[in-house]
mmCIF entry with sequence, helices, sheets and N, C-alpha, C, O atoms, coordinates in Angstrom:
data_MODEL
# 
_entry.id   MODEL 
# 
_entity.id                         1 
_entity.type                       polymer 
_entity.pdbx_number_of_molecules   1 
# 
_entity_poly.entity_id                      1 
_entity_poly.type                           'polypeptide(L)' 
_entity_poly.nstd_linkage                   no 
_entity_poly.nstd_monomer                   no 
_entity_poly.pdbx_seq_one_letter_code       MSQNAALVNLEEQHHALEREIEEELAHPGYDDLHVAELKRKKLLLKDEISRIRTS 
_entity_poly.pdbx_seq_one_letter_code_can   MSQNAALVNLEEQHHALEREIEEELAHPGYDDLHVAELKRKKLLLKDEISRIRTS 
_entity_poly.pdbx_strand_id                 A 
# 
loop_
_entity_poly_seq.entity_id 
_entity_poly_seq.num 
_entity_poly_seq.mon_id 
_entity_poly_seq.hetero 
1 1  MET n 
1 2  SER n 
1 3  GLN n 
1 4  ASN n 
1 5  ALA n 
1 6  ALA n 
1 7  LEU n 
1 8  VAL n 
1 9  ASN n 
1 10 LEU n 
1 11 GLU n 
1 12 GLU n 
1 13 GLN n 
1 14 HIS n 
1 15 HIS n 
1 16 ALA n 
1 17 LEU n 
1 18 GLU n 
1 19 ARG n 
1 20 GLU n 
1 21 ILE n 
1 22 GLU n 
1 23 GLU n 
1 24 GLU n 
1 25 LEU n 
1 26 ALA n 
1 27 HIS n 
1 28 PRO n 
1 29 GLY n 
1 30 TYR n 
1 31 ASP n 
1 32 ASP n 
1 33 LEU n 
1 34 HIS n 
1 35 VAL n 
1 36 ALA n 
1 37 GLU n 
1 38 LEU n 
1 39 LYS n 
1 40 ARG n 
1 41 LYS n 
1 42 LYS n 
1 43 LEU n 
1 44 LEU n 
1 45 LEU n 
1 46 LYS n 
1 47 ASP n 
1 48 GLU n 
1 49 ILE n 
1 50 SER n 
1 51 ARG n 
1 52 ILE n 
1 53 ARG n 
1 54 THR n 
1 55 SER n 
# 
_struct_asym.id          A 
_struct_asym.entity_id   1 
# 
loop_
_struct_conf.conf_type_id 
_struct_conf.id 
_struct_conf.pdbx_PDB_helix_id 
_struct_conf.beg_label_comp_id 
_struct_conf.beg_label_asym_id 
_struct_conf.beg_label_seq_id 
_struct_conf.pdbx_beg_PDB_ins_code 
_struct_conf.end_label_comp_id 
_struct_conf.end_label_asym_id 
_struct_conf.end_label_seq_id 
_struct_conf.pdbx_end_PDB_ins_code 
_struct_conf.beg_auth_comp_id 
_struct_conf.beg_auth_asym_id 
_struct_conf.beg_auth_seq_id 
_struct_conf.end_auth_comp_id 
_struct_conf.end_auth_asym_id 
_struct_conf.end_auth_seq_id 
_struct_conf.pdbx_PDB_helix_class 
_struct_conf.details 
_struct_conf.pdbx_PDB_helix_length 
HELX_P HELX_P1 AA1 GLN A 3  ? ALA A 26 ? GLN A 3  ALA A 26 1 ? 24 
HELX_P HELX_P2 AA2 ASP A 32 ? THR A 54 ? ASP A 32 THR A 54 1 ? 23 
# 
_struct_conf_type.id          HELX_P 
_struct_conf_type.criteria    ? 
_struct_conf_type.reference   ? 
# 
loop_
_atom_site.group_PDB 
_atom_site.id 
_atom_site.type_symbol 
_atom_site.label_atom_id 
_atom_site.label_alt_id 
_atom_site.label_comp_id 
_atom_site.label_asym_id 
_atom_site.label_entity_id 
_atom_site.label_seq_id 
_atom_site.pdbx_PDB_ins_code 
_atom_site.Cartn_x 
_atom_site.Cartn_y 
_atom_site.Cartn_z 
_atom_site.occupancy 
_atom_site.B_iso_or_equiv 
_atom_site.pdbx_formal_charge 
_atom_site.auth_seq_id 
_atom_site.auth_comp_id 
_atom_site.auth_asym_id 
_atom_site.auth_atom_id 
_atom_site.pdbx_PDB_model_num 
ATOM 1   N N  . MET A 1 1  ? 139.754 110.989 65.034 1.00 0.00 ? 1  MET A N  1 
ATOM 2   C CA . MET A 1 1  ? 138.594 111.313 65.893 1.00 0.00 ? 1  MET A CA 1 
ATOM 3   C C  . MET A 1 1  ? 139.035 112.280 66.984 1.00 0.00 ? 1  MET A C  1 
ATOM 4   O O  . MET A 1 1  ? 140.062 112.058 67.625 1.00 0.00 ? 1  MET A O  1 
ATOM 5   N N  . SER A 1 2  ? 138.311 113.299 67.192 1.00 0.00 ? 2  SER A N  1 
ATOM 6   C CA . SER A 1 2  ? 138.652 114.284 68.231 1.00 0.00 ? 2  SER A CA 1 
ATOM 7   C C  . SER A 1 2  ? 138.379 113.644 69.582 1.00 0.00 ? 2  SER A C  1 
ATOM 8   O O  . SER A 1 2  ? 137.689 112.631 69.695 1.00 0.00 ? 2  SER A O  1 
ATOM 9   N N  . GLN A 1 3  ? 138.958 114.285 70.616 1.00 0.00 ? 3  GLN A N  1 
ATOM 10  C CA . GLN A 1 3  ? 138.757 113.797 71.971 1.00 0.00 ? 3  GLN A CA 1 
ATOM 11  C C  . GLN A 1 3  ? 137.263 113.903 72.327 1.00 0.00 ? 3  GLN A C  1 
ATOM 12  O O  . GLN A 1 3  ? 136.733 113.010 72.988 1.00 0.00 ? 3  GLN A O  1 
ATOM 13  N N  . ASN A 1 4  ? 136.578 114.969 71.905 1.00 0.00 ? 4  ASN A N  1 
ATOM 14  C CA . ASN A 1 4  ? 135.193 115.116 72.250 1.00 0.00 ? 4  ASN A CA 1 
ATOM 15  C C  . ASN A 1 4  ? 134.353 114.002 71.597 1.00 0.00 ? 4  ASN A C  1 
ATOM 16  O O  . ASN A 1 4  ? 133.465 113.439 72.236 1.00 0.00 ? 4  ASN A O  1 
ATOM 17  N N  . ALA A 1 5  ? 134.638 113.691 70.335 1.00 0.00 ? 5  ALA A N  1 
ATOM 18  C CA . ALA A 1 5  ? 133.916 112.603 69.662 1.00 0.00 ? 5  ALA A CA 1 
ATOM 19  C C  . ALA A 1 5  ? 134.222 111.265 70.350 1.00 0.00 ? 5  ALA A C  1 
ATOM 20  O O  . ALA A 1 5  ? 133.320 110.451 70.547 1.00 0.00 ? 5  ALA A O  1 
ATOM 21  N N  . ALA A 1 6  ? 135.472 111.040 70.709 1.00 0.00 ? 6  ALA A N  1 
ATOM 22  C CA . ALA A 1 6  ? 135.823 109.772 71.388 1.00 0.00 ? 6  ALA A CA 1 
ATOM 23  C C  . ALA A 1 6  ? 135.080 109.688 72.718 1.00 0.00 ? 6  ALA A C  1 
ATOM 24  O O  . ALA A 1 6  ? 134.573 108.624 73.076 1.00 0.00 ? 6  ALA A O  1 
ATOM 25  N N  . LEU A 1 7  ? 135.008 110.810 73.461 1.00 0.00 ? 7  LEU A N  1 
ATOM 26  C CA . LEU A 1 7  ? 134.351 110.819 74.694 1.00 0.00 ? 7  LEU A CA 1 
ATOM 27  C C  . LEU A 1 7  ? 132.861 110.503 74.581 1.00 0.00 ? 7  LEU A C  1 
ATOM 28  O O  . LEU A 1 7  ? 132.312 109.749 75.384 1.00 0.00 ? 7  LEU A O  1 
ATOM 29  N N  . VAL A 1 8  ? 132.227 111.080 73.589 1.00 0.00 ? 8  VAL A N  1 
ATOM 30  C CA . VAL A 1 8  ? 130.786 110.792 73.334 1.00 0.00 ? 8  VAL A CA 1 
ATOM 31  C C  . VAL A 1 8  ? 130.601 109.327 73.012 1.00 0.00 ? 8  VAL A C  1 
ATOM 32  O O  . VAL A 1 8  ? 129.679 108.681 73.510 1.00 0.00 ? 8  VAL A O  1 
ATOM 33  N N  . ASN A 1 9  ? 131.492 108.799 72.168 1.00 0.00 ? 9  ASN A N  1 
ATOM 34  C CA . ASN A 1 9  ? 131.419 107.376 71.787 1.00 0.00 ? 9  ASN A CA 1 
ATOM 35  C C  . ASN A 1 9  ? 131.544 106.479 73.006 1.00 0.00 ? 9  ASN A C  1 
ATOM 36  O O  . ASN A 1 9  ? 130.772 105.537 73.181 1.00 0.00 ? 9  ASN A O  1 
ATOM 37  N N  . LEU A 1 10 ? 132.511 106.777 73.835 1.00 0.00 ? 10 LEU A N  1 
ATOM 38  C CA . LEU A 1 10 ? 132.760 105.957 75.005 1.00 0.00 ? 10 LEU A CA 1 
ATOM 39  C C  . LEU A 1 10 ? 131.556 106.038 75.990 1.00 0.00 ? 10 LEU A C  1 
ATOM 40  O O  . LEU A 1 10 ? 131.181 105.033 76.593 1.00 0.00 ? 10 LEU A O  1 
ATOM 41  N N  . GLU A 1 11 ? 130.979 107.208 76.139 1.00 0.00 ? 11 GLU A N  1 
ATOM 42  C CA . GLU A 1 11 ? 129.816 107.402 76.969 1.00 0.00 ? 11 GLU A CA 1 
ATOM 43  C C  . GLU A 1 11 ? 128.625 106.599 76.492 1.00 0.00 ? 11 GLU A C  1 
ATOM 44  O O  . GLU A 1 11 ? 127.874 106.013 77.273 1.00 0.00 ? 11 GLU A O  1 
ATOM 45  N N  . GLU A 1 12 ? 128.484 106.597 75.171 1.00 0.00 ? 12 GLU A N  1 
ATOM 46  C CA . GLU A 1 12 ? 127.361 105.808 74.584 1.00 0.00 ? 12 GLU A CA 1 
ATOM 47  C C  . GLU A 1 12 ? 127.534 104.332 74.827 1.00 0.00 ? 12 GLU A C  1 
ATOM 48  O O  . GLU A 1 12 ? 126.572 103.623 75.123 1.00 0.00 ? 12 GLU A O  1 
ATOM 49  N N  . GLN A 1 13 ? 128.824 103.843 74.696 1.00 0.00 ? 13 GLN A N  1 
ATOM 50  C CA . GLN A 1 13 ? 129.117 102.436 74.973 1.00 0.00 ? 13 GLN A CA 1 
ATOM 51  C C  . GLN A 1 13 ? 128.864 102.117 76.443 1.00 0.00 ? 13 GLN A C  1 
ATOM 52  O O  . GLN A 1 13 ? 128.345 101.053 76.779 1.00 0.00 ? 13 GLN A O  1 
ATOM 53  N N  . HIS A 1 14 ? 129.239 103.053 77.313 1.00 0.00 ? 14 HIS A N  1 
ATOM 54  C CA . HIS A 1 14 ? 129.040 102.866 78.770 1.00 0.00 ? 14 HIS A CA 1 
ATOM 55  C C  . HIS A 1 14 ? 127.563 102.720 79.097 1.00 0.00 ? 14 HIS A C  1 
ATOM 56  O O  . HIS A 1 14 ? 127.167 101.839 79.860 1.00 0.00 ? 14 HIS A O  1 
ATOM 57  N N  . HIS A 1 15 ? 126.738 103.612 78.498 1.00 0.00 ? 15 HIS A N  1 
ATOM 58  C CA . HIS A 1 15 ? 125.311 103.502 78.760 1.00 0.00 ? 15 HIS A CA 1 
ATOM 59  C C  . HIS A 1 15 ? 124.701 102.227 78.134 1.00 0.00 ? 15 HIS A C  1 
ATOM 60  O O  . HIS A 1 15 ? 123.801 101.629 78.724 1.00 0.00 ? 15 HIS A O  1 
ATOM 61  N N  . ALA A 1 16 ? 125.152 101.835 77.023 1.00 0.00 ? 16 ALA A N  1 
ATOM 62  C CA . ALA A 1 16 ? 124.682 100.617 76.357 1.00 0.00 ? 16 ALA A CA 1 
ATOM 63  C C  . ALA A 1 16 ? 124.981 99.386  77.272 1.00 0.00 ? 16 ALA A C  1 
ATOM 64  O O  . ALA A 1 16 ? 124.135 98.507  77.442 1.00 0.00 ? 16 ALA A O  1 
ATOM 65  N N  . LEU A 1 17 ? 126.161 99.356  77.829 1.00 0.00 ? 17 LEU A N  1 
ATOM 66  C CA . LEU A 1 17 ? 126.564 98.271  78.744 1.00 0.00 ? 17 LEU A CA 1 
ATOM 67  C C  . LEU A 1 17 ? 125.674 98.321  80.009 1.00 0.00 ? 17 LEU A C  1 
ATOM 68  O O  . LEU A 1 17 ? 125.249 97.279  80.510 1.00 0.00 ? 17 LEU A O  1 
ATOM 69  N N  . GLU A 1 18 ? 125.406 99.503  80.503 1.00 0.00 ? 18 GLU A N  1 
ATOM 70  C CA . GLU A 1 18 ? 124.550 99.661  81.664 1.00 0.00 ? 18 GLU A CA 1 
ATOM 71  C C  . GLU A 1 18 ? 123.171 99.054  81.420 1.00 0.00 ? 18 GLU A C  1 
ATOM 72  O O  . GLU A 1 18 ? 122.626 98.345  82.266 1.00 0.00 ? 18 GLU A O  1 
ATOM 73  N N  . ARG A 1 19 ? 122.631 99.346  80.260 1.00 0.00 ? 19 ARG A N  1 
ATOM 74  C CA . ARG A 1 19 ? 121.322 98.819  79.874 1.00 0.00 ? 19 ARG A CA 1 
ATOM 75  C C  . ARG A 1 19 ? 121.358 97.287  79.715 1.00 0.00 ? 19 ARG A C  1 
ATOM 76  O O  . ARG A 1 19 ? 120.439 96.578  80.126 1.00 0.00 ? 19 ARG A O  1 
ATOM 77  N N  . GLU A 1 20 ? 122.420 96.821  79.123 1.00 0.00 ? 20 GLU A N  1 
ATOM 78  C CA . GLU A 1 20 ? 122.580 95.365  78.884 1.00 0.00 ? 20 GLU A CA 1 
ATOM 79  C C  . GLU A 1 20 ? 122.667 94.638  80.238 1.00 0.00 ? 20 GLU A C  1 
ATOM 80  O O  . GLU A 1 20 ? 122.079 93.571  80.416 1.00 0.00 ? 20 GLU A O  1 
ATOM 81  N N  . ILE A 1 21 ? 123.391 95.217  81.163 1.00 0.00 ? 21 ILE A N  1 
ATOM 82  C CA . ILE A 1 21 ? 123.491 94.638  82.517 1.00 0.00 ? 21 ILE A CA 1 
ATOM 83  C C  . ILE A 1 21 ? 122.109 94.587  83.174 1.00 0.00 ? 21 ILE A C  1 
ATOM 84  O O  . ILE A 1 21 ? 121.698 93.567  83.727 1.00 0.00 ? 21 ILE A O  1 
ATOM 85  N N  . GLU A 1 22 ? 121.409 95.717  83.096 1.00 0.00 ? 22 GLU A N  1 
ATOM 86  C CA . GLU A 1 22 ? 120.029 95.762  83.705 1.00 0.00 ? 22 GLU A CA 1 
ATOM 87  C C  . GLU A 1 22 ? 119.094 94.721  83.096 1.00 0.00 ? 22 GLU A C  1 
ATOM 88  O O  . GLU A 1 22 ? 118.328 94.065  83.802 1.00 0.00 ? 22 GLU A O  1 
ATOM 89  N N  . GLU A 1 23 ? 119.171 94.578  81.754 1.00 0.00 ? 23 GLU A N  1 
ATOM 90  C CA . GLU A 1 23 ? 118.317 93.610  81.109 1.00 0.00 ? 23 GLU A CA 1 
ATOM 91  C C  . GLU A 1 23 ? 118.704 92.178  81.502 1.00 0.00 ? 23 GLU A C  1 
ATOM 92  O O  . GLU A 1 23 ? 117.838 91.322  81.687 1.00 0.00 ? 23 GLU A O  1 
ATOM 93  N N  . GLU A 1 24 ? 119.991 91.933  81.625 1.00 0.00 ? 24 GLU A N  1 
ATOM 94  C CA . GLU A 1 24 ? 120.393 90.570  82.016 1.00 0.00 ? 24 GLU A CA 1 
ATOM 95  C C  . GLU A 1 24 ? 119.989 90.284  83.454 1.00 0.00 ? 24 GLU A C  1 
ATOM 96  O O  . GLU A 1 24 ? 119.568 89.164  83.744 1.00 0.00 ? 24 GLU A O  1 
ATOM 97  N N  . LEU A 1 25 ? 120.095 91.227  84.353 1.00 0.00 ? 25 LEU A N  1 
ATOM 98  C CA . LEU A 1 25 ? 119.712 90.995  85.722 1.00 0.00 ? 25 LEU A CA 1 
ATOM 99  C C  . LEU A 1 25 ? 118.211 90.861  85.868 1.00 0.00 ? 25 LEU A C  1 
ATOM 100 O O  . LEU A 1 25 ? 117.761 90.301  86.868 1.00 0.00 ? 25 LEU A O  1 
ATOM 101 N N  . ALA A 1 26 ? 117.422 91.333  84.948 1.00 0.00 ? 26 ALA A N  1 
ATOM 102 C CA . ALA A 1 26 ? 115.975 91.232  85.009 1.00 0.00 ? 26 ALA A CA 1 
ATOM 103 C C  . ALA A 1 26 ? 115.436 89.812  84.763 1.00 0.00 ? 26 ALA A C  1 
ATOM 104 O O  . ALA A 1 26 ? 114.308 89.477  85.125 1.00 0.00 ? 26 ALA A O  1 
ATOM 105 N N  . HIS A 1 27 ? 116.286 89.006  84.138 1.00 0.00 ? 27 HIS A N  1 
ATOM 106 C CA . HIS A 1 27 ? 115.873 87.637  83.833 1.00 0.00 ? 27 HIS A CA 1 
ATOM 107 C C  . HIS A 1 27 ? 116.282 86.681  84.927 1.00 0.00 ? 27 HIS A C  1 
ATOM 108 O O  . HIS A 1 27 ? 117.430 86.678  85.371 1.00 0.00 ? 27 HIS A O  1 
ATOM 109 N N  . PRO A 1 28 ? 115.316 85.854  85.368 1.00 0.00 ? 28 PRO A N  1 
ATOM 110 C CA . PRO A 1 28 ? 115.686 84.860  86.348 1.00 0.00 ? 28 PRO A CA 1 
ATOM 111 C C  . PRO A 1 28 ? 116.722 83.902  85.810 1.00 0.00 ? 28 PRO A C  1 
ATOM 112 O O  . PRO A 1 28 ? 116.685 83.546  84.633 1.00 0.00 ? 28 PRO A O  1 
ATOM 113 N N  . GLY A 1 29 ? 117.612 83.495  86.622 1.00 0.00 ? 29 GLY A N  1 
ATOM 114 C CA . GLY A 1 29 ? 118.663 82.552  86.232 1.00 0.00 ? 29 GLY A CA 1 
ATOM 115 C C  . GLY A 1 29 ? 119.706 83.192  85.285 1.00 0.00 ? 29 GLY A C  1 
ATOM 116 O O  . GLY A 1 29 ? 120.263 82.528  84.411 1.00 0.00 ? 29 GLY A O  1 
ATOM 117 N N  . TYR A 1 30 ? 119.940 84.456  85.482 1.00 0.00 ? 30 TYR A N  1 
ATOM 118 C CA . TYR A 1 30 ? 120.946 85.160  84.620 1.00 0.00 ? 30 TYR A CA 1 
ATOM 119 C C  . TYR A 1 30 ? 122.341 84.543  84.918 1.00 0.00 ? 30 TYR A C  1 
ATOM 120 O O  . TYR A 1 30 ? 122.575 83.922  85.955 1.00 0.00 ? 30 TYR A O  1 
ATOM 121 N N  . ASP A 1 31 ? 123.209 84.750  83.977 1.00 0.00 ? 31 ASP A N  1 
ATOM 122 C CA . ASP A 1 31 ? 124.570 84.192  84.020 1.00 0.00 ? 31 ASP A CA 1 
ATOM 123 C C  . ASP A 1 31 ? 125.488 85.138  84.792 1.00 0.00 ? 31 ASP A C  1 
ATOM 124 O O  . ASP A 1 31 ? 125.809 86.224  84.309 1.00 0.00 ? 31 ASP A O  1 
ATOM 125 N N  . ASP A 1 32 ? 125.899 84.741  85.953 1.00 0.00 ? 32 ASP A N  1 
ATOM 126 C CA . ASP A 1 32 ? 126.737 85.607  86.832 1.00 0.00 ? 32 ASP A CA 1 
ATOM 127 C C  . ASP A 1 32 ? 128.040 85.952  86.140 1.00 0.00 ? 32 ASP A C  1 
ATOM 128 O O  . ASP A 1 32 ? 128.494 87.093  86.232 1.00 0.00 ? 32 ASP A O  1 
ATOM 129 N N  . LEU A 1 33 ? 128.655 85.006  85.452 1.00 0.00 ? 33 LEU A N  1 
ATOM 130 C CA . LEU A 1 33 ? 129.935 85.258  84.776 1.00 0.00 ? 33 LEU A CA 1 
ATOM 131 C C  . LEU A 1 33 ? 129.770 86.286  83.669 1.00 0.00 ? 33 LEU A C  1 
ATOM 132 O O  . LEU A 1 33 ? 130.631 87.145  83.485 1.00 0.00 ? 33 LEU A O  1 
ATOM 133 N N  . HIS A 1 34 ? 128.685 86.205  82.941 1.00 0.00 ? 34 HIS A N  1 
ATOM 134 C CA . HIS A 1 34 ? 128.430 87.178  81.881 1.00 0.00 ? 34 HIS A CA 1 
ATOM 135 C C  . HIS A 1 34 ? 128.201 88.564  82.447 1.00 0.00 ? 34 HIS A C  1 
ATOM 136 O O  . HIS A 1 34 ? 128.712 89.544  81.906 1.00 0.00 ? 34 HIS A O  1 
ATOM 137 N N  . VAL A 1 35 ? 127.454 88.662  83.508 1.00 0.00 ? 35 VAL A N  1 
ATOM 138 C CA . VAL A 1 35 ? 127.199 89.957  84.166 1.00 0.00 ? 35 VAL A CA 1 
ATOM 139 C C  . VAL A 1 35 ? 128.517 90.547  84.716 1.00 0.00 ? 35 VAL A C  1 
ATOM 140 O O  . VAL A 1 35 ? 128.746 91.752  84.618 1.00 0.00 ? 35 VAL A O  1 
ATOM 141 N N  . ALA A 1 36 ? 129.344 89.721  85.273 1.00 0.00 ? 36 ALA A N  1 
ATOM 142 C CA . ALA A 1 36 ? 130.654 90.176  85.808 1.00 0.00 ? 36 ALA A CA 1 
ATOM 143 C C  . ALA A 1 36 ? 131.528 90.691  84.662 1.00 0.00 ? 36 ALA A C  1 
ATOM 144 O O  . ALA A 1 36 ? 132.217 91.702  84.808 1.00 0.00 ? 36 ALA A O  1 
ATOM 145 N N  . GLU A 1 37 ? 131.498 89.980  83.499 1.00 0.00 ? 37 GLU A N  1 
ATOM 146 C CA . GLU A 1 37 ? 132.272 90.478  82.370 1.00 0.00 ? 37 GLU A CA 1 
ATOM 147 C C  . GLU A 1 37 ? 131.780 91.838  81.858 1.00 0.00 ? 37 GLU A C  1 
ATOM 148 O O  . GLU A 1 37 ? 132.575 92.723  81.541 1.00 0.00 ? 37 GLU A O  1 
ATOM 149 N N  . LEU A 1 38 ? 130.441 91.983  81.783 1.00 0.00 ? 38 LEU A N  1 
ATOM 150 C CA . LEU A 1 38 ? 129.871 93.253  81.371 1.00 0.00 ? 38 LEU A CA 1 
ATOM 151 C C  . LEU A 1 38 ? 130.264 94.351  82.358 1.00 0.00 ? 38 LEU A C  1 
ATOM 152 O O  . LEU A 1 38 ? 130.612 95.455  81.940 1.00 0.00 ? 38 LEU A O  1 
ATOM 153 N N  . LYS A 1 39 ? 130.216 94.073  83.627 1.00 0.00 ? 39 LYS A N  1 
ATOM 154 C CA . LYS A 1 39 ? 130.569 95.107  84.617 1.00 0.00 ? 39 LYS A CA 1 
ATOM 155 C C  . LYS A 1 39 ? 132.018 95.490  84.504 1.00 0.00 ? 39 LYS A C  1 
ATOM 156 O O  . LYS A 1 39 ? 132.369 96.656  84.685 1.00 0.00 ? 39 LYS A O  1 
ATOM 157 N N  . ARG A 1 40 ? 132.876 94.519  84.205 1.00 0.00 ? 40 ARG A N  1 
ATOM 158 C CA . ARG A 1 40 ? 134.310 94.800  84.017 1.00 0.00 ? 40 ARG A CA 1 
ATOM 159 C C  . ARG A 1 40 ? 134.513 95.713  82.829 1.00 0.00 ? 40 ARG A C  1 
ATOM 160 O O  . ARG A 1 40 ? 135.269 96.680  82.907 1.00 0.00 ? 40 ARG A O  1 
ATOM 161 N N  . LYS A 1 41 ? 133.849 95.416  81.741 1.00 0.00 ? 41 LYS A N  1 
ATOM 162 C CA . LYS A 1 41 ? 133.957 96.247  80.539 1.00 0.00 ? 41 LYS A CA 1 
ATOM 163 C C  . LYS A 1 41 ? 133.453 97.686  80.828 1.00 0.00 ? 41 LYS A C  1 
ATOM 164 O O  . LYS A 1 41 ? 134.055 98.673  80.404 1.00 0.00 ? 41 LYS A O  1 
ATOM 165 N N  . LYS A 1 42 ? 132.347 97.757  81.552 1.00 0.00 ? 42 LYS A N  1 
ATOM 166 C CA . LYS A 1 42 ? 131.777 99.044  81.928 1.00 0.00 ? 42 LYS A CA 1 
ATOM 167 C C  . LYS A 1 42 ? 132.765 99.855  82.770 1.00 0.00 ? 42 LYS A C  1 
ATOM 168 O O  . LYS A 1 42 ? 132.891 101.062 82.560 1.00 0.00 ? 42 LYS A O  1 
ATOM 169 N N  . LEU A 1 43 ? 133.459 99.235  83.703 1.00 0.00 ? 43 LEU A N  1 
ATOM 170 C CA . LEU A 1 43 ? 134.446 99.855  84.509 1.00 0.00 ? 43 LEU A CA 1 
ATOM 171 C C  . LEU A 1 43 ? 135.638 100.352 83.713 1.00 0.00 ? 43 LEU A C  1 
ATOM 172 O O  . LEU A 1 43 ? 136.156 101.442 83.956 1.00 0.00 ? 43 LEU A O  1 
ATOM 173 N N  . LEU A 1 44 ? 136.065 99.536  82.761 1.00 0.00 ? 44 LEU A N  1 
ATOM 174 C CA . LEU A 1 44 ? 137.174 99.949  81.890 1.00 0.00 ? 44 LEU A CA 1 
ATOM 175 C C  . LEU A 1 44 ? 136.765 101.195 81.075 1.00 0.00 ? 44 LEU A C  1 
ATOM 176 O O  . LEU A 1 44 ? 137.560 102.120 80.906 1.00 0.00 ? 44 LEU A O  1 
ATOM 177 N N  . LEU A 1 45 ? 135.547 101.205 80.585 1.00 0.00 ? 45 LEU A N  1 
ATOM 178 C CA . LEU A 1 45 ? 135.066 102.379 79.833 1.00 0.00 ? 45 LEU A CA 1 
ATOM 179 C C  . LEU A 1 45 ? 135.021 103.595 80.751 1.00 0.00 ? 45 LEU A C  1 
ATOM 180 O O  . LEU A 1 45 ? 135.377 104.692 80.320 1.00 0.00 ? 45 LEU A O  1 
ATOM 181 N N  . LYS A 1 46 ? 134.599 103.438 81.992 1.00 0.00 ? 46 LYS A N  1 
ATOM 182 C CA . LYS A 1 46 ? 134.510 104.534 82.927 1.00 0.00 ? 46 LYS A CA 1 
ATOM 183 C C  . LYS A 1 46 ? 135.896 105.100 83.185 1.00 0.00 ? 46 LYS A C  1 
ATOM 184 O O  . LYS A 1 46 ? 136.071 106.316 83.266 1.00 0.00 ? 46 LYS A O  1 
ATOM 185 N N  . ASP A 1 47 ? 136.900 104.203 83.318 1.00 0.00 ? 47 ASP A N  1 
ATOM 186 C CA . ASP A 1 47 ? 138.257 104.641 83.569 1.00 0.00 ? 47 ASP A CA 1 
ATOM 187 C C  . ASP A 1 47 ? 138.779 105.438 82.339 1.00 0.00 ? 47 ASP A C  1 
ATOM 188 O O  . ASP A 1 47 ? 139.436 106.468 82.493 1.00 0.00 ? 47 ASP A O  1 
ATOM 189 N N  . GLU A 1 48 ? 138.478 104.950 81.152 1.00 0.00 ? 48 GLU A N  1 
ATOM 190 C CA . GLU A 1 48 ? 138.917 105.629 79.936 1.00 0.00 ? 48 GLU A CA 1 
ATOM 191 C C  . GLU A 1 48 ? 138.265 106.987 79.784 1.00 0.00 ? 48 GLU A C  1 
ATOM 192 O O  . GLU A 1 48 ? 138.912 107.945 79.359 1.00 0.00 ? 48 GLU A O  1 
ATOM 193 N N  . ILE A 1 49 ? 136.956 107.082 80.135 1.00 0.00 ? 49 ILE A N  1 
ATOM 194 C CA . ILE A 1 49 ? 136.222 108.372 80.106 1.00 0.00 ? 49 ILE A CA 1 
ATOM 195 C C  . ILE A 1 49 ? 136.872 109.322 81.061 1.00 0.00 ? 49 ILE A C  1 
ATOM 196 O O  . ILE A 1 49 ? 137.087 110.485 80.719 1.00 0.00 ? 49 ILE A O  1 
ATOM 197 N N  . SER A 1 50 ? 137.196 108.867 82.259 1.00 0.00 ? 50 SER A N  1 
ATOM 198 C CA . SER A 1 50 ? 137.834 109.734 83.259 1.00 0.00 ? 50 SER A CA 1 
ATOM 199 C C  . SER A 1 50 ? 139.203 110.221 82.797 1.00 0.00 ? 50 SER A C  1 
ATOM 200 O O  . SER A 1 50 ? 139.575 111.378 82.991 1.00 0.00 ? 50 SER A O  1 
ATOM 201 N N  . ARG A 1 51 ? 139.917 109.327 82.196 1.00 0.00 ? 51 ARG A N  1 
ATOM 202 C CA . ARG A 1 51 ? 141.252 109.672 81.673 1.00 0.00 ? 51 ARG A CA 1 
ATOM 203 C C  . ARG A 1 51 ? 141.190 110.749 80.581 1.00 0.00 ? 51 ARG A C  1 
ATOM 204 O O  . ARG A 1 51 ? 142.025 111.653 80.549 1.00 0.00 ? 51 ARG A O  1 
ATOM 205 N N  . ILE A 1 52 ? 140.226 110.648 79.713 1.00 0.00 ? 52 ILE A N  1 
ATOM 206 C CA . ILE A 1 52 ? 140.072 111.631 78.652 1.00 0.00 ? 52 ILE A CA 1 
ATOM 207 C C  . ILE A 1 52 ? 139.618 112.984 79.245 1.00 0.00 ? 52 ILE A C  1 
ATOM 208 O O  . ILE A 1 52 ? 140.110 114.035 78.835 1.00 0.00 ? 52 ILE A O  1 
ATOM 209 N N  . ARG A 1 53 ? 138.707 112.954 80.181 1.00 0.00 ? 53 ARG A N  1 
ATOM 210 C CA . ARG A 1 53 ? 138.215 114.199 80.809 1.00 0.00 ? 53 ARG A CA 1 
ATOM 211 C C  . ARG A 1 53 ? 139.322 114.937 81.538 1.00 0.00 ? 53 ARG A C  1 
ATOM 212 O O  . ARG A 1 53 ? 139.341 116.168 81.530 1.00 0.00 ? 53 ARG A O  1 
ATOM 213 N N  . THR A 1 54 ? 140.249 114.217 82.173 1.00 0.00 ? 54 THR A N  1 
ATOM 214 C CA . THR A 1 54 ? 141.306 114.904 82.909 1.00 0.00 ? 54 THR A CA 1 
ATOM 215 C C  . THR A 1 54 ? 142.472 115.305 82.065 1.00 0.00 ? 54 THR A C  1 
ATOM 216 O O  . THR A 1 54 ? 143.335 116.049 82.530 1.00 0.00 ? 54 THR A O  1 
ATOM 217 N N  . SER A 1 55 ? 142.535 114.842 80.837 1.00 0.00 ? 55 SER A N  1 
ATOM 218 C CA . SER A 1 55 ? 143.685 115.229 79.959 1.00 0.00 ? 55 SER A CA 1 
ATOM 219 C C  . SER A 1 55 ? 143.420 116.456 79.196 1.00 0.00 ? 55 SER A C  1 
ATOM 220 O O  . SER A 1 55 ? 144.272 116.902 78.428 1.00 0.00 ? 55 SER A O  1 
# 
């Protein structure tokens, strides 16, 4: 997989996590632990995207 394709894939995953977090927060009584895990995954993806862009 080329770097460009990998970058596109990571960006799509990042946006999907963003939507999932928003959906989870929209429900009353959402699971804080689950939201924190999603945010951690989103941050890891953001870091990987940044690493690819700067290389």
